[in-house]
C-alpha positions in Angstrom: 190.9 62.3 91.2 191.6 58.7 93.1 195.0 57.6 92.2 195.1 53.6 91.7 196.1 51.4 94.2 199.7 50.4 93.5 199.0 47.4 95.5 196.3 45.9 93.1 198.2 43.8 91.4 199.5 41.5 94.1 197.7 38.1 95.3 197.3 38.1 98.3 200.3 35.9 99.2 202.4 38.2 97.1 201.4 40.9 99.4 202.7 39.2 102.4 205.9 38.1 101.1 206.2 41.4 99.5 205.9 43.1 103.0 208.7 40.9 104.9 211.1 41.8 102.5 210.1 44.6 102.9 210.6 46.0 106.4 209.9 49.4 106.1 207.0 49.7 104.5 205.3 47.2 106.1 202.4 49.7 107.3 200.8 50.3 103.8 200.8 46.2 103.5 199.0 46.0 106.4 196.4 48.6 105.7 196.0 47.1 102.3 195.5 43.5 102.9 193.2 44.8 106.3 191.2 46.4 103.1 191.0 43.1 101.5 190.1 41.5 104.5 187.3 43.9 105.1 186.3 43.7 101.2 185.6 39.8 101.3 184.2 40.3 105.0 181.6 42.6 103.1 181.0 40.0 100.3 180.9 36.9 102.4 178.0 39.1 104.6 176.0 39.6 101.5 176.5 36.4 100.4 174.9 35.0 103.8 172.0 38.0 103.4 171.0 36.3 99.9 171.0 32.4 101.3 169.3 33.6 103.9 166.6 35.3 102.3 166.1 32.2 99.7 164.8 29.8 103.4 162.5 32.7 105.0 159.6 30.5 103.7 160.7 26.9 104.4 161.7 28.4 108.1 158.5 30.1 108.0 156.9 26.9 107.5 158.4 24.7 109.5 157.6 26.4 112.3 153.9 26.4 111.4 154.2 23.1 111.4 156.2 22.4 114.4 153.7 24.5 115.9 150.6 22.7 114.5 152.3 19.5 115.6 153.1 20.4 119.3 149.5 21.9 119.9 148.6 18.3 118.4 150.7 16.6 121.0 149.2 19.0 123.9 145.8 17.9 122.7 146.7 14.0 122.9 148.2 14.0 126.1 145.1 16.4 127.6 142.7 13.8 125.9 144.4 11.0 127.5 145.0 12.2 130.9 141.5 13.3 131.4 140.1 10.0 130.1 142.3 8.1 132.4 144.4 6.4 129.6 
């Protein structure tokens, strides 16, 4: 059975203060802070992925319109050069 985390009750700032006040156990506090940082990074990555999924279609249509505008510009330039101005 997994043990309950004794440092779970500390806020991030409280954890830093506690680590500095108890110099002998700084490794335990560093491990806890690393775990919290990893969890925060995972949550941030998931949130960024959700936003990326929401804007997929607008990005797709923006790419399509950009290609169409570039093609139309190319055609107009080709016609202008072909006809002499």
